[in-house]
C-alpha positions, 0 to 999 in steps of 0.5 A: 506451509503452502501459503508461506512457501508460495508467499516467500517465493513471491517476495524473494524471502529465504530467511528464518521462519521465526517470529522475530523483529528481524524477520518482520523487518525483512518481510516488510522491506521485501513485500512492497518491492515485489507486490505493487500497490494497484487497483486496476480491477476497480477501473475494469469494473471487476469486484475486489474479493477479500477471501483468502483464496482470491487474494492468494490467487491474485497477489501470489499466483497471478503476479498482480498487486492490490490495494490495502485490504488485499495487501495487508490481509495477506500480510496478516495471514503470513505473520500469524502463520509465522507465530506473530501476534497480529491485530488488524486496525483501520485508519482514515486516510489524510495523505495529500488532502486538505482539512476535508480529509478529517471527514472521510470514512475510515477506509485503510487497513493497517496492522499492529504487531507485538514482538517481545511485548512491544507494539509495532505498526506494520503496513504493506498496502499504502501506495507511494508512502507505504512503510518499508519498515515497522515502526514502534506504536508506543513512541512519539519521536521520529523513526527512520526508514529506508525512505522517509522518517515517520512519527506517530502522535496520539490524537485523543484515543487515536494515532496520527501517522505523519511522514517528513517530506523535505522540512514538512511533516505531512499527515498520512492517516489517523489510526483507530485503536479498536481491532477490526472485524472482517465485516468492517473491511468488507464494508470499507472495501465495497465503498472504496471499490464501488462508491462513485466518488472514490478516487479508485474509480477514476484514477490509475494509481500504482506504486512500488517501493524498493530500497533504492526508490519509490515509484508512483503512477497517478493517471499517466504521471510517473514520479520517482523519489530516490532514497538518496533524495533525488528524483524525477517526474514525467508524463506517459503515453498509453504505450509508455504506460504499458511499458512502465507497468510491465518493466517498473511495476512488474505487472502482467499487463493484458490487452483488456487494460488498454482502455484504462491506460488510454483513458488515464493518458487522455484525462491527464492530458486534459487536466494539463491543459492539452 
């Protein structure tokens, strides 16, 4: 009960503690709005620890965010404590990448949750295109969320998740069917946080999705995609990054983050041709 009490206080959930679809939907909406996606520890050369105590200390008690292995392992433990049937899976990220993404390793954690005999895809750890509602694993027709529409298409023994952006279906990730072991995630986490070419090693990436809008930070570029179809994009200085991380992404910014923010602003300026 201690985990559930602390987690529910963190995300602002006050509803029933029963393993129903309504409960699942409420949690999956609240989690990405309260616990942002971020991998700032990687940029600070700090290890990303997946032990439950470490994840709880960071994401719940310290008010930080995390990336998929932290976010979805926490969500998995919460759902299991509520009595849900949960299977951890792994996926290959295809989001905003070309054909070469098909050769990437599987480095994204997702969950399959069975409710009343029906399988649902749940994911609270995918940054700017995170699912804000569970979607049926056994349907191929488009499914609506508060933001984009999604669809799952069988590809051999795997499933491709796509999101509808404007008039184009964009690949998000390819899900493998076999439930994963903790060691699978430990290896993928080590790769994501330490491999020299991992984008988490180079780019400041932060995201938060509320019912009103998706907020995404890539280096110093802040993009806001509103649920009503509107949006904006702007580039931030290091000082503005500090302010946005605290006020938009609700993160407890500390002075030791400053070099990361200055580097993000400087790198982005160079890439813009400044």
